[in-house]
PyMOL commands that place a pseudoatom at each C-alpha (Angstrom):
pseudoatom trace, name=CA, resn=MET, resi=1, chain=A, elem=C, hetatm=0, pos=[-0.493, 5.044, -17.704]
pseudoatom trace, name=CA, resn=VAL, resi=2, chain=A, elem=C, hetatm=0, pos=[-2.463, 4.040, -14.593]
pseudoatom trace, name=CA, resn=LYS, resi=3, chain=A, elem=C, hetatm=0, pos=[-2.519, 5.345, -11.119]
pseudoatom trace, name=CA, resn=HIS, resi=4, chain=A, elem=C, hetatm=0, pos=[-3.228, 2.728, -8.560]
pseudoatom trace, name=CA, resn=ILE, resi=5, chain=A, elem=C, hetatm=0, pos=[-4.352, 4.206, -5.256]
pseudoatom trace, name=CA, resn=VAL, resi=6, chain=A, elem=C, hetatm=0, pos=[-5.014, 2.089, -2.254]
pseudoatom trace, name=CA, resn=LEU, resi=7, chain=A, elem=C, hetatm=0, pos=[-6.276, 3.551, 1.338]
pseudoatom trace, name=CA, resn=PHE, resi=8, chain=A, elem=C, hetatm=0, pos=[-5.849, 1.114, 4.353]
pseudoatom trace, name=CA, resn=LYS, resi=9, chain=A, elem=C, hetatm=0, pos=[-7.597, 1.525, 7.736]
pseudoatom trace, name=CA, resn=LEU, resi=10, chain=A, elem=C, hetatm=0, pos=[-5.906, -0.267, 10.526]
pseudoatom trace, name=CA, resn=LYS, resi=11, chain=A, elem=C, hetatm=0, pos=[-7.855, -1.972, 13.535]
pseudoatom trace, name=CA, resn=GLU, resi=12, chain=A, elem=C, hetatm=0, pos=[-8.853, 0.179, 16.447]
pseudoatom trace, name=CA, resn=THR, resi=13, chain=A, elem=C, hetatm=0, pos=[-7.739, -2.436, 18.912]
pseudoatom trace, name=CA, resn=LEU, resi=14, chain=A, elem=C, hetatm=0, pos=[-4.028, -1.833, 17.871]
pseudoatom trace, name=CA, resn=SER, resi=15, chain=A, elem=C, hetatm=0, pos=[-1.955, 0.547, 20.185]
pseudoatom trace, name=CA, resn=GLU, resi=16, chain=A, elem=C, hetatm=0, pos=[-0.336, 3.417, 18.740]
pseudoatom trace, name=CA, resn=GLU, resi=17, chain=A, elem=C, hetatm=0, pos=[3.126, 1.436, 18.909]
pseudoatom trace, name=CA, resn=GLU, resi=18, chain=A, elem=C, hetatm=0, pos=[1.671, -1.413, 16.964]
pseudoatom trace, name=CA, resn=LYS, resi=19, chain=A, elem=C, hetatm=0, pos=[0.073, 0.758, 14.323]
pseudoatom trace, name=CA, resn=ALA, resi=20, chain=A, elem=C, hetatm=0, pos=[3.684, 2.853, 13.935]
pseudoatom trace, name=CA, resn=ASP, resi=21, chain=A, elem=C, hetatm=0, pos=[5.413, -0.532, 13.772]
pseudoatom trace, name=CA, resn=VAL, resi=22, chain=A, elem=C, hetatm=0, pos=[3.174, -1.951, 11.036]
pseudoatom trace, name=CA, resn=MET, resi=23, chain=A, elem=C, hetatm=0, pos=[2.933, 1.208, 9.008]
pseudoatom trace, name=CA, resn=SER, resi=24, chain=A, elem=C, hetatm=0, pos=[6.541, 1.653, 9.140]
pseudoatom trace, name=CA, resn=ARG, resi=25, chain=A, elem=C, hetatm=0, pos=[7.239, -2.034, 8.270]
pseudoatom trace, name=CA, resn=PHE, resi=26, chain=A, elem=C, hetatm=0, pos=[4.659, -1.717, 5.427]
pseudoatom trace, name=CA, resn=LYS, resi=27, chain=A, elem=C, hetatm=0, pos=[6.168, 1.524, 3.928]
pseudoatom trace, name=CA, resn=ASN, resi=28, chain=A, elem=C, hetatm=0, pos=[9.625, 0.197, 3.960]
pseudoatom trace, name=CA, resn=ALA, resi=29, chain=A, elem=C, hetatm=0, pos=[8.316, -3.178, 2.139]
pseudoatom trace, name=CA, resn=ILE, resi=30, chain=A, elem=C, hetatm=0, pos=[6.159, -1.500, -0.409]
pseudoatom trace, name=CA, resn=GLU, resi=31, chain=A, elem=C, hetatm=0, pos=[8.825, 1.347, -1.288]
pseudoatom trace, name=CA, resn=ALA, resi=32, chain=A, elem=C, hetatm=0, pos=[11.523, -1.358, -1.991]
pseudoatom trace, name=CA, resn=LEU, resi=33, chain=A, elem=C, hetatm=0, pos=[9.423, -3.164, -4.488]
pseudoatom trace, name=CA, resn=PRO, resi=34, chain=A, elem=C, hetatm=0, pos=[10.936, -1.273, -7.682]
pseudoatom trace, name=CA, resn=ALA, resi=35, chain=A, elem=C, hetatm=0, pos=[14.218, -3.172, -7.064]
pseudoatom trace, name=CA, resn=THR, resi=36, chain=A, elem=C, hetatm=0, pos=[12.489, -6.479, -7.866]
pseudoatom trace, name=CA, resn=ILE, resi=37, chain=A, elem=C, hetatm=0, pos=[9.285, -5.360, -9.804]
pseudoatom trace, name=CA, resn=PRO, resi=38, chain=A, elem=C, hetatm=0, pos=[10.638, -3.500, -12.801]
pseudoatom trace, name=CA, resn=PHE, resi=39, chain=A, elem=C, hetatm=0, pos=[7.381, -2.315, -14.126]
pseudoatom trace, name=CA, resn=ILE, resi=40, chain=A, elem=C, hetatm=0, pos=[6.444, -0.074, -11.077]
pseudoatom trace, name=CA, resn=ARG, resi=41, chain=A, elem=C, hetatm=0, pos=[6.992, 3.222, -12.456]
pseudoatom trace, name=CA, resn=HIS, resi=42, chain=A, elem=C, hetatm=0, pos=[6.292, 5.077, -9.327]
pseudoatom trace, name=CA, resn=ILE, resi=43, chain=A, elem=C, hetatm=0, pos=[5.209, 3.881, -5.797]
pseudoatom trace, name=CA, resn=TYR, resi=44, chain=A, elem=C, hetatm=0, pos=[5.159, 5.811, -2.335]
pseudoatom trace, name=CA, resn=VAL, resi=45, chain=A, elem=C, hetatm=0, pos=[3.130, 4.935, 0.921]
pseudoatom trace, name=CA, resn=GLY, resi=46, chain=A, elem=C, hetatm=0, pos=[2.056, 8.032, 2.799]
pseudoatom trace, name=CA, resn=LEU, resi=47, chain=A, elem=C, hetatm=0, pos=[1.133, 7.685, 6.477]
pseudoatom trace, name=CA, resn=ASN, resi=48, chain=A, elem=C, hetatm=0, pos=[-1.674, 9.780, 7.708]
pseudoatom trace, name=CA, resn=ILE, resi=49, chain=A, elem=C, hetatm=0, pos=[-0.874, 12.375, 10.226]
pseudoatom trace, name=CA, resn=ASN, resi=50, chain=A, elem=C, hetatm=0, pos=[-4.146, 13.572, 11.042]
pseudoatom trace, name=CA, resn=PRO, resi=51, chain=A, elem=C, hetatm=0, pos=[-6.204, 11.690, 13.746]
pseudoatom trace, name=CA, resn=ASP, resi=52, chain=A, elem=C, hetatm=0, pos=[-9.283, 13.146, 12.729]
pseudoatom trace, name=CA, resn=GLU, resi=53, chain=A, elem=C, hetatm=0, pos=[-9.402, 11.238, 9.250]
pseudoatom trace, name=CA, resn=GLU, resi=54, chain=A, elem=C, hetatm=0, pos=[-10.441, 7.696, 8.816]
pseudoatom trace, name=CA, resn=TRP, resi=55, chain=A, elem=C, hetatm=0, pos=[-7.635, 5.908, 6.569]
pseudoatom trace, name=CA, resn=ASP, resi=56, chain=A, elem=C, hetatm=0, pos=[-4.227, 5.305, 7.989]
pseudoatom trace, name=CA, resn=ILE, resi=57, chain=A, elem=C, hetatm=0, pos=[-2.224, 4.436, 5.083]
pseudoatom trace, name=CA, resn=CYS, resi=58, chain=A, elem=C, hetatm=0, pos=[-2.208, 5.689, 1.568]
pseudoatom trace, name=CA, resn=LEU, resi=59, chain=A, elem=C, hetatm=0, pos=[-0.551, 3.759, -1.409]
pseudoatom trace, name=CA, resn=ASP, resi=60, chain=A, elem=C, hetatm=0, pos=[-0.037, 5.741, -4.325]
pseudoatom trace, name=CA, resn=SER, resi=61, chain=A, elem=C, hetatm=0, pos=[1.556, 4.195, -7.571]
pseudoatom trace, name=CA, resn=GLU, resi=62, chain=A, elem=C, hetatm=0, pos=[1.754, 4.132, -11.148]
pseudoatom trace, name=CA, resn=PHE, resi=63, chain=A, elem=C, hetatm=0, pos=[2.016, 1.688, -14.114]
pseudoatom trace, name=CA, resn=ASP, resi=64, chain=A, elem=C, hetatm=0, pos=[2.110, 1.582, -17.738]
pseudoatom trace, name=CA, resn=THR, resi=65, chain=A, elem=C, hetatm=0, pos=[-1.169, -0.577, -18.029]
pseudoatom trace, name=CA, resn=LEU, resi=66, chain=A, elem=C, hetatm=0, pos=[-3.892, -2.297, -16.102]
pseudoatom trace, name=CA, resn=ASP, resi=67, chain=A, elem=C, hetatm=0, pos=[-2.368, -5.479, -16.799]
pseudoatom trace, name=CA, resn=ASP, resi=68, chain=A, elem=C, hetatm=0, pos=[0.640, -4.501, -15.093]
pseudoatom trace, name=CA, resn=VAL, resi=69, chain=A, elem=C, hetatm=0, pos=[-1.347, -3.594, -12.254]
pseudoatom trace, name=CA, resn=LYS, resi=70, chain=A, elem=C, hetatm=0, pos=[-2.687, -6.887, -12.085]
pseudoatom trace, name=CA, resn=ALA, resi=71, chain=A, elem=C, hetatm=0, pos=[0.763, -8.612, -12.537]
pseudoatom trace, name=CA, resn=TYR, resi=72, chain=A, elem=C, hetatm=0, pos=[1.868, -6.339, -9.512]
pseudoatom trace, name=CA, resn=SER, resi=73, chain=A, elem=C, hetatm=0, pos=[-1.150, -7.537, -7.347]
pseudoatom trace, name=CA, resn=ILE, resi=74, chain=A, elem=C, hetatm=0, pos=[-0.022, -11.204, -7.823]
pseudoatom trace, name=CA, resn=HIS, resi=75, chain=A, elem=C, hetatm=0, pos=[3.690, -10.716, -7.799]
pseudoatom trace, name=CA, resn=PRO, resi=76, chain=A, elem=C, hetatm=0, pos=[5.192, -12.879, -4.535]
pseudoatom trace, name=CA, resn=ASN, resi=77, chain=A, elem=C, hetatm=0, pos=[7.263, -9.766, -3.206]
pseudoatom trace, name=CA, resn=HIS, resi=78, chain=A, elem=C, hetatm=0, pos=[4.009, -7.626, -3.281]
pseudoatom trace, name=CA, resn=LEU, resi=79, chain=A, elem=C, hetatm=0, pos=[1.974, -10.556, -1.675]
pseudoatom trace, name=CA, resn=ALA, resi=80, chain=A, elem=C, hetatm=0, pos=[4.794, -10.583, 0.823]
pseudoatom trace, name=CA, resn=ALA, resi=81, chain=A, elem=C, hetatm=0, pos=[4.657, -6.883, 1.436]
pseudoatom trace, name=CA, resn=ALA, resi=82, chain=A, elem=C, hetatm=0, pos=[1.049, -6.643, 1.589]
pseudoatom trace, name=CA, resn=GLY, resi=83, chain=A, elem=C, hetatm=0, pos=[1.093, -9.545, 3.981]
pseudoatom trace, name=CA, resn=ILE, resi=84, chain=A, elem=C, hetatm=0, pos=[2.394, -7.103, 6.656]
pseudoatom trace, name=CA, resn=LEU, resi=85, chain=A, elem=C, hetatm=0, pos=[-1.123, -5.637, 6.886]
pseudoatom trace, name=CA, resn=LYS, resi=86, chain=A, elem=C, hetatm=0, pos=[-2.959, -8.781, 6.880]
pseudoatom trace, name=CA, resn=ASN, resi=87, chain=A, elem=C, hetatm=0, pos=[-3.758, -9.264, 10.629]
pseudoatom trace, name=CA, resn=ALA, resi=88, chain=A, elem=C, hetatm=0, pos=[-3.760, -5.434, 11.239]
pseudoatom trace, name=CA, resn=ARG, resi=89, chain=A, elem=C, hetatm=0, pos=[-6.293, -4.196, 8.657]
pseudoatom trace, name=CA, resn=CYS, resi=90, chain=A, elem=C, hetatm=0, pos=[-9.867, -3.605, 8.980]
pseudoatom trace, name=CA, resn=GLY, resi=91, chain=A, elem=C, hetatm=0, pos=[-10.603, -1.572, 5.763]
pseudoatom trace, name=CA, resn=ARG, resi=92, chain=A, elem=C, hetatm=0, pos=[-9.360, -1.303, 2.191]
pseudoatom trace, name=CA, resn=ALA, resi=93, chain=A, elem=C, hetatm=0, pos=[-10.334, 1.056, -0.585]
pseudoatom trace, name=CA, resn=CYS, resi=94, chain=A, elem=C, hetatm=0, pos=[-8.938, 1.220, -3.926]
pseudoatom trace, name=CA, resn=THR, resi=95, chain=A, elem=C, hetatm=0, pos=[-9.155, 3.060, -7.321]
pseudoatom trace, name=CA, resn=ASP, resi=96, chain=A, elem=C, hetatm=0, pos=[-7.415, 2.713, -10.448]
pseudoatom trace, name=CA, resn=TYR, resi=97, chain=A, elem=C, hetatm=0, pos=[-7.481, 5.331, -13.357]
pseudoatom trace, name=CA, resn=GLU, resi=98, chain=A, elem=C, hetatm=0, pos=[-5.782, 6.285, -16.484]
pseudoatom trace, name=CA, resn=PHE, resi=99, chain=A, elem=C, hetatm=0, pos=[-3.905, 9.646, -16.585]
for i in range(1, 99): cmd.bond("trace and resi %d" % i, "trace and resi %d" % (i + 1))
show_as sticks, trace
zoom trace
């Protein structure tokens, strides 16, 4: 199994309302993906509640193989969901590891 974790930082120029809207839409879109991408074993989006921390969003997901992670990353439905953050994010960090 492969754990795929991605952290996102949103632009400081966004208002709190804009951030909340983008975060909510992204969470809903990503968490709906298992209905159309069957090789997602687990996916959850956590929204940061601690303003003292740098990252705003944590995507936590699991796949059988790294090839499944790669297929997920180019799947049209994932690209549409990821597009929600296109103009709102200023940072991204990712790690993939076996467990």
